[in-house]
C-alpha positions as CSV (number, residue, x, y, z in Angstrom):
1,M,98.7,98.6,117.7
2,E,96.6,100.7,115.1
3,I,97.5,101.2,111.7
4,E,95.7,103.3,109.0
5,Q,96.4,103.9,105.4
6,I,95.4,107.4,104.2
7,Y,95.1,107.3,100.5
8,T,94.9,110.4,98.3
9,G,93.5,109.4,94.7
10,C,94.7,112.6,93.1
11,L,98.2,111.7,93.6
12,A,97.9,108.0,94.0
13,E,99.8,108.5,97.3
14,A,99.5,106.6,100.6
15,A,100.4,108.1,103.8
16,Y,100.2,106.0,107.1
17,Y,99.3,106.5,110.6
18,I,100.9,103.9,113.1
19,E,100.0,104.0,116.7
20,S,100.7,102.0,119.8
21,N,100.1,102.8,123.6
22,G,99.5,106.6,123.0
23,E,102.5,107.2,120.7
24,A,101.9,107.6,117.0
25,A,104.1,108.0,113.8
26,I,103.2,109.3,110.5
27,V,104.9,108.0,107.3
28,D,105.2,110.1,104.3
29,P,102.5,112.8,105.2
30,L,100.9,115.2,102.6
31,R,101.5,118.8,103.0
32,E,98.2,119.7,104.7
33,V,99.0,118.3,108.2
34,E,95.8,119.1,110.2
35,P,94.1,115.8,109.4
36,Y,97.1,113.8,111.1
37,I,97.1,116.0,114.0
38,A,93.3,115.6,114.3
39,M,93.5,111.8,114.0
40,A,96.1,111.6,116.9
41,E,94.2,114.1,119.1
42,K,90.9,112.1,118.6
43,R,92.7,108.9,119.8
44,G,94.5,110.6,122.6
45,A,97.9,110.0,121.0
46,K,101.1,112.1,120.7
47,I,102.8,112.2,117.3
48,K,106.4,111.1,118.0
49,Y,107.9,110.6,114.6
50,V,107.4,111.6,111.0
51,L,109.0,109.0,109.0
52,E,110.2,109.9,105.6
53,T,111.1,107.0,103.2
54,H,113.0,109.3,101.0
55,F,113.0,112.8,99.5
56,H,109.8,112.6,97.5
57,A,109.7,113.9,93.8
58,D,106.0,113.7,93.0
59,F,104.7,115.8,96.1
60,V,105.9,118.1,98.8
61,S,105.7,116.3,102.0
62,G,104.2,117.7,105.2
63,H,107.2,116.7,107.4
64,L,108.3,120.3,108.3
65,D,105.0,121.6,109.2
66,L,104.0,118.5,111.1
67,A,107.1,118.4,113.2
68,K,106.8,122.1,114.0
69,K,103.3,121.7,115.1
70,T,103.7,118.5,117.2
71,G,107.4,118.5,118.4
72,A,107.7,115.2,116.4
73,K,111.1,114.0,115.2
74,I,111.6,113.8,111.5
75,V,113.4,110.5,110.6
76,Y,115.3,109.5,107.3
77,G,117.3,106.5,106.5
78,P,121.1,106.5,106.0
79,T,122.8,109.0,103.6
80,A,120.1,111.3,103.7
81,V,121.2,115.0,103.9
82,A,118.5,117.4,104.8
83,N,118.8,121.2,105.2
84,F,116.8,121.1,108.5
85,D,116.7,119.3,111.7
86,A,116.3,115.6,111.1
87,Y,117.4,112.4,112.6
88,I,119.3,110.2,110.2
89,A,118.8,106.6,111.3
90,E,121.4,103.9,110.8
91,D,120.7,100.7,108.8
92,G,119.1,98.2,111.0
93,E,118.2,100.7,113.9
94,E,115.0,100.2,115.8
95,L,112.9,103.0,117.0
96,S,110.5,102.7,119.8
97,L,106.9,103.5,119.5
98,G,104.7,102.6,122.5
99,N,104.8,98.8,122.8
100,I,106.2,98.1,119.2
101,K,109.5,98.9,117.3
102,I,110.1,100.3,113.9
103,K,113.2,99.0,112.3
104,V,114.8,101.1,109.5
105,L,116.0,99.1,106.5
106,H,118.2,101.0,104.1
107,T,117.0,100.2,100.6
108,P,118.6,102.4,98.2
109,G,117.7,102.1,94.4
110,H,114.7,104.5,93.7
111,T,117.0,107.0,95.4
112,M,120.1,106.5,97.4
113,E,118.6,107.5,100.8
114,S,115.4,105.5,100.1
115,S,114.5,103.4,103.2
116,T,111.8,101.0,104.2
117,F,110.2,100.9,107.7
118,L,109.6,97.5,109.2
119,V,107.0,97.4,112.1
120,L,107.8,94.8,114.7
121,D,104.7,94.0,116.8
122,E,104.5,93.7,120.6
123,N,105.9,90.2,120.4
124,N,108.8,91.6,118.1
125,K,107.5,89.7,115.0
126,P,107.6,91.4,111.7
127,H,104.2,92.8,110.9
128,S,104.3,95.2,108.0
129,I,106.7,97.4,105.9
130,Y,106.3,100.8,104.7
131,S,108.2,100.7,101.4
132,G,107.8,104.1,100.1
133,D,108.9,104.0,96.4
134,T,111.0,100.9,96.7
135,L,108.4,98.2,96.4
136,F,104.8,98.8,95.0
137,I,102.2,96.4,94.6
138,G,103.0,94.6,91.2
139,D,105.9,96.9,90.5
140,V,109.0,98.6,92.0
141,G,110.1,102.2,92.0
142,R,111.7,103.7,88.9
143,P,115.5,104.2,89.2
144,D,115.8,107.5,87.1
145,L,114.4,110.2,89.6
146,A,117.4,110.7,92.0
147,V,118.5,114.3,91.9
148,K,122.1,115.4,91.6
149,T,123.8,112.0,91.5
150,H,126.6,110.6,89.5
151,L,124.9,107.3,89.3
152,T,123.1,106.1,86.1
153,Q,119.6,104.7,86.2
154,E,121.2,101.4,85.6
155,D,123.5,101.8,88.6
156,L,120.5,102.7,90.7
157,A,118.5,99.8,89.3
158,G,121.4,97.5,90.4
159,H,121.2,99.0,93.9
160,L,117.4,98.4,93.9
161,F,118.0,94.7,92.9
162,E,120.3,94.2,96.0
163,S,117.9,96.0,98.2
164,L,115.0,94.0,97.3
165,R,116.9,90.6,97.6
166,N,118.9,91.3,100.7
167,K,116.5,93.5,102.8
168,I,113.0,92.9,101.8
169,M,112.5,89.5,100.2
170,P,114.1,87.6,103.1
171,L,111.2,88.8,105.4
172,P,108.3,86.5,106.2
173,N,105.6,85.9,103.6
174,D,102.8,87.1,105.9
175,V,104.4,90.6,106.4
176,I,102.0,93.1,104.8
177,V,103.5,95.6,102.1
178,Y,102.3,99.1,102.4
179,P,103.6,101.1,99.5
180,G,103.9,104.8,98.9
181,H,101.8,104.8,95.7
182,G,99.2,102.9,93.8
183,Q,98.2,102.8,90.1
184,G,98.2,106.2,88.6
185,S,101.5,107.5,90.0
186,A,104.4,108.4,87.6
187,C,106.8,106.8,90.3
188,G,106.5,103.5,88.7
189,K,105.6,101.8,85.3
190,N,102.6,99.7,85.9
191,M,101.4,99.4,89.5
192,S,98.3,97.4,90.6
193,K,95.2,99.2,91.5
194,E,95.4,97.4,94.9
195,T,97.1,99.5,97.6
196,F,98.5,96.8,100.0
197,D,99.4,93.1,99.8
198,T,101.2,90.3,101.6
199,L,104.8,90.1,100.7
200,G,104.3,86.4,99.9
201,N,101.9,87.3,97.2
202,Q,104.1,89.8,95.9
203,K,107.0,87.4,95.6
204,A,104.6,85.2,93.6
205,T,103.2,87.7,91.3
206,N,105.5,91.0,91.0
207,Y,107.7,90.7,88.0
208,A,110.6,92.4,89.8
209,L,110.6,89.9,92.7
210,R,111.1,86.6,90.6
211,A,113.3,84.3,92.6
212,D,115.3,83.3,89.4
213,M,115.8,86.7,88.1
214,T,119.4,87.8,87.5
215,K,120.6,91.4,88.4
216,E,121.1,92.0,84.7
217,E,117.6,90.9,83.8
218,F,116.2,93.0,86.6
219,I,118.1,96.2,85.4
220,K,116.9,95.5,81.9
221,E,113.2,95.1,82.8
222,V,113.0,97.8,85.3
223,T,114.6,100.5,83.0
224,T,112.7,99.5,79.8
225,G,109.7,101.6,79.0
226,L,110.7,104.6,81.0
227,V,109.9,108.0,79.8
228,A,111.3,111.4,81.0
229,P,109.7,112.2,84.5
230,P,107.4,115.2,84.9
231,Q,109.3,118.4,85.0
232,Y,108.2,119.2,88.4
233,F,109.6,116.1,90.0
234,P,113.2,117.3,90.7
235,K,111.8,120.7,91.8
236,N,109.6,118.9,94.5
237,A,112.5,116.8,95.6
238,V,114.7,119.9,96.3
239,M,111.9,121.5,98.2
240,N,111.6,118.3,100.3
241,K,115.3,118.4,101.0
242,M,115.9,122.1,101.4
243,G,112.5,123.3,103.0
244,Y,109.6,125.2,102.0
245,T,107.0,127.9,103.0
246,S,104.5,126.7,105.6
247,F,101.2,125.4,104.0
248,D,99.3,127.8,106.4
249,D,100.9,130.8,104.7
250,V,100.3,129.5,101.3
251,M,96.6,129.2,102.0
252,S,96.5,132.6,103.7
253,Q,98.1,134.2,100.6
254,G,95.9,132.6,97.9
255,L,92.6,132.6,99.7
256,N,92.0,136.1,98.3
257,F,89.1,137.1,96.3
258,L,89.8,139.7,93.6
259,S,87.4,142.2,92.1
260,I,87.4,142.2,88.2
261,V,89.3,145.5,88.3
262,D,92.1,143.9,90.6
263,F,91.9,140.6,88.7
264,K,92.6,142.4,85.3
265,A,95.4,144.4,86.9
266,E,97.1,141.2,88.0
267,M,96.7,139.6,84.7
268,Q,98.9,142.2,83.3
269,K,101.9,141.5,85.5
270,E,104.8,139.6,83.9
271,G,104.6,135.8,84.2
272,T,101.1,135.7,85.7
273,I,99.2,132.5,84.9
274,I,95.5,132.0,84.8
275,I,94.3,128.4,85.9
276,D,90.6,127.6,85.2
277,T,89.6,124.6,87.5
278,R,86.0,124.3,86.6
279,H,84.6,121.2,84.7
280,Y,85.8,120.8,81.2
281,S,82.2,121.2,79.8
282,K,81.9,124.7,81.5
283,F,85.4,125.6,80.2
284,T,84.8,124.9,76.6
285,A,81.5,126.8,76.5
286,G,83.4,130.1,77.8
287,F,86.7,131.0,79.3
288,I,89.0,134.0,80.0
289,P,91.3,134.3,77.1
290,Q,94.7,132.9,77.7
291,S,93.4,130.6,80.5
292,I,94.8,127.2,81.0
293,F,92.4,124.5,81.7
294,I,93.2,122.0,84.7
295,G,90.0,120.8,86.2
296,I,89.8,120.1,89.9
297,D,87.7,117.0,89.2
298,D,90.4,114.8,88.0
299,N,94.3,114.4,88.7
300,F,94.6,118.2,89.3
301,A,97.8,118.3,91.2
302,P,100.0,116.1,88.8
303,W,98.6,117.8,85.8
304,M,99.5,121.4,87.4
305,G,103.0,119.8,87.9
306,V,103.1,118.9,84.1
307,L,101.7,121.9,82.7
308,I,102.8,124.8,84.7
309,E,106.6,124.8,84.3
310,D,107.4,127.7,86.9
311,L,106.5,126.7,90.4
312,D,107.1,130.3,91.5
313,A,104.7,131.9,88.9
314,P,102.0,134.1,90.2
315,I,98.8,132.2,89.6
316,L,95.3,133.5,89.2
317,M,92.5,131.2,89.6
318,I,88.9,130.5,88.4
319,A,87.0,128.1,90.6
320,D,83.4,127.0,91.4
321,E,82.2,128.6,94.6
322,G,83.1,126.7,97.6
323,R,86.1,124.8,96.2
324,E,88.8,127.5,96.6
325,E,90.6,125.9,99.6
326,E,90.5,122.7,97.7
327,V,92.3,124.2,94.7
328,I,95.0,125.9,97.0
329,T,95.5,122.8,98.9
330,R,96.0,120.7,96.0
331,M,98.3,123.2,94.2
332,A,100.4,123.3,97.2
333,R,100.8,119.6,97.4
334,V,103.1,119.8,94.3
335,G,104.9,123.1,95.2
336,Y,103.0,126.1,93.7
337,D,103.3,128.5,96.5
338,N,102.5,131.7,94.8
339,P,98.7,131.8,94.3
340,V,97.6,135.4,93.9
341,G,93.7,135.0,94.2
342,F,90.4,134.0,92.8
343,L,88.1,136.2,90.6
344,K,85.2,137.1,92.8
345,G,82.1,136.1,91.3
346,G,83.9,133.7,88.8
347,I,83.1,133.8,85.0
348,E,79.8,135.4,85.6
349,A,81.7,138.5,87.0
350,W,83.7,138.5,83.7
351,V,80.7,138.4,81.5
352,A,78.9,141.0,83.6
353,D,81.7,143.3,83.1
354,G,81.3,143.1,79.4
355,S,84.6,141.3,78.8
356,A,85.0,138.8,76.0
357,L,85.1,135.1,76.5
358,D,87.0,132.5,74.3
359,N,85.5,129.0,73.7
360,I,86.4,125.6,72.1
361,N,84.1,123.9,69.7
362,N,82.9,120.3,70.7
363,Y,82.3,117.4,68.5
364,E,79.8,114.6,69.5
365,P,81.8,111.3,68.9
366,R,79.6,110.2,66.0
367,E,79.6,113.5,64.3
368,F,83.4,113.7,64.7
369,I,83.9,110.3,63.0
370,E,81.6,111.0,60.2
371,T,83.3,114.4,59.5
372,Y,86.8,112.7,59.9
373,K,85.8,110.0,57.3
374,T,84.1,112.4,54.8
375,Q,86.0,115.6,55.1
376,G,89.2,114.9,56.8
377,L,90.5,116.4,59.9
378,E,94.0,117.2,61.4
379,V,93.6,115.0,64.5
380,L,95.9,115.1,67.6
381,D,95.6,112.2,70.1
382,V,97.0,113.8,73.3
383,R,97.1,110.5,75.3
384,K,100.3,109.0,76.4
385,Q,102.5,107.2,73.7
386,S,101.7,103.9,75.5
387,E,98.0,104.5,75.2
388,F,98.4,105.5,71.6
389,E,100.3,102.4,70.7
390,S,97.8,100.2,72.4
391,Q,95.0,101.4,70.1
392,H,94.3,104.6,68.3
393,L,92.3,106.2,65.5
394,E,94.0,105.4,62.2
395,G,95.5,108.8,60.8
396,A,95.7,110.4,64.0
397,E,99.0,111.9,65.2
398,N,100.2,111.2,68.7
399,F,100.7,114.7,70.6
400,P,101.0,113.7,74.3
401,L,99.9,116.3,76.7
402,D,102.8,115.2,79.1
403,F,105.2,116.8,76.8
404,I,103.1,119.3,75.0
405,Y,105.6,122.2,75.4
406,K,108.2,120.1,73.4
407,S,105.7,119.9,70.6
408,L,103.9,123.2,70.2
409,G,106.5,124.4,67.8
410,Q,105.5,121.8,65.3
411,L,102.0,123.2,65.0
412,N,100.7,125.7,62.3
413,K,98.9,128.4,64.2
414,D,96.7,129.1,61.1
415,K,95.6,125.4,60.8
416,A,92.5,123.9,62.3
417,Y,93.1,121.0,64.8
418,T,91.0,118.6,66.5
419,V,92.1,117.0,69.7
420,H,91.0,114.1,71.7
421,C,92.3,112.0,74.8
422,A,90.7,109.0,76.4
423,G,87.7,110.6,78.0
424,G,87.7,114.4,77.5
425,Y,89.9,116.0,80.3
426,R,93.3,116.1,78.8
427,S,92.2,117.1,75.4
428,V,90.6,120.2,76.8
429,A,93.8,121.0,78.7
430,A,95.6,120.5,75.5
431,A,93.4,122.6,73.6
432,S,93.6,125.5,76.1
433,I,97.3,125.5,75.8
434,M,97.2,125.4,72.1
435,K,94.9,128.5,72.1
436,K,97.1,130.3,74.4
437,Y,100.1,129.5,72.0
438,G,98.1,131.1,69.3
439,V,96.4,128.3,67.3
440,K,93.3,129.9,66.2
441,D,91.0,127.0,65.4
442,V,90.9,124.1,67.9
443,S,88.1,121.5,68.4
444,N,87.6,118.9,71.1
445,V,85.9,115.5,70.8
446,L,83.5,114.8,73.6
447,G,84.1,111.7,75.5
448,G,87.4,111.2,73.7
449,F,88.8,107.8,72.3
450,N,86.7,105.7,74.7
451,A,83.5,107.1,73.3
452,M,84.5,106.9,69.5
453,K,86.2,103.4,69.6
454,V,82.9,101.7,70.3
455,L,81.1,103.2,67.3
456,D,80.6,100.7,64.5
457,N,82.1,102.8,61.8
458,A,85.2,104.0,63.9
459,P,88.6,103.5,61.9
460,V,90.7,102.3,64.9
461,S,93.8,100.1,65.0
462,A,94.0,96.7,66.4
463,F,94.2,96.6,70.3
464,H,97.4,95.6,72.0
465,E,97.8,95.4,75.8
466,Q,99.8,98.2,77.4
467,T,103.0,97.2,79.0
468,T,103.6,100.6,80.7
469,M,101.4,103.2,82.1
470,L,104.1,106.0,81.7
């Protein structure tokens, strides 16, 4: 038996390759499926199953393309209703894979179709569970993401309590827990940076698995600290349930290099959005007016999902040479299937054409603090509320990038604002959106709060430990 965790840091997502005696199963694959196919071919194995723990909300799964290309059977747990050919397993059903078995455990709570896959080894001994968003390391799945259900988040949390107590916690302590996500995912409140663990250690350390915990206590603790999920979550869940365009077609459409004339013509079309994926230092120095900064060198896909509200919008892209396929791939992972193309020659081509650039002023941290203390500045802290409450610059206003479109109307377009985040990425994204909205004067603090808080003269609040990462 061979097991490999395939972890994607941008999404904090884990897919799994399970193989026995020439047969393989892929659990929760990402949208680009060639790596899984290549892995199986290299090992001389045939992919028999695509196991889906639930209809994912935070990314578009590769189940359809993988099944089409390999002949594998897509498997969901009980109550799943898919708009394509899929096998809906019964609770407790065992699927054969080479010399091992995979037992389906229906574990509703995160969503009602959520299921955990238990691997039974060659001796029929429980070896590992693939818990999707039911059980994380240090946390459990949030119960407020189910699409189109009459159940409240409290109802779903109650189901999750029963699933954990009746299906997962009775398993042997040496069973390995392989979750669907790690720290950084918005599918849980406060996950560990570790990406797997033993069930016994989770029983001892995970707040949600306390043996003496009542159902009422569980519901209260699991639902406390939740914030509204990113706007793309329900849209991705629908795509996973109803079907979507082949990834190969999206790549073919988007890998298109436009002349400056054609790029400008596309810019004029209604609803078109320009995404600049370069490093934020390059962006602030000069960018095409109306562009939105979402740098490829960070959590690009989740920020696309947060900041670009229309998944069907035509998208023009600016990228460093050689990274175009990466940009399209990571966009497609969260459902952006209408890339129009890249500006051939990038920003240099724009400048060579004589077209004007916009820019964002940058403060060095010490310069910013001195100016803030002597002259006063209107400062927007675009970190999450939980980060702001943990520690912040005295006098700054919390203006979370996660919900920026709900707050833009509060801004005075003729006023000067200075924005900062933790390290410099999110603040540039916020500044670009503020500029696009019409705010004329926006400055950014290089290095963000992490750089300013260590300065001797920085007026920051007392530190409090974060209780949630949402």
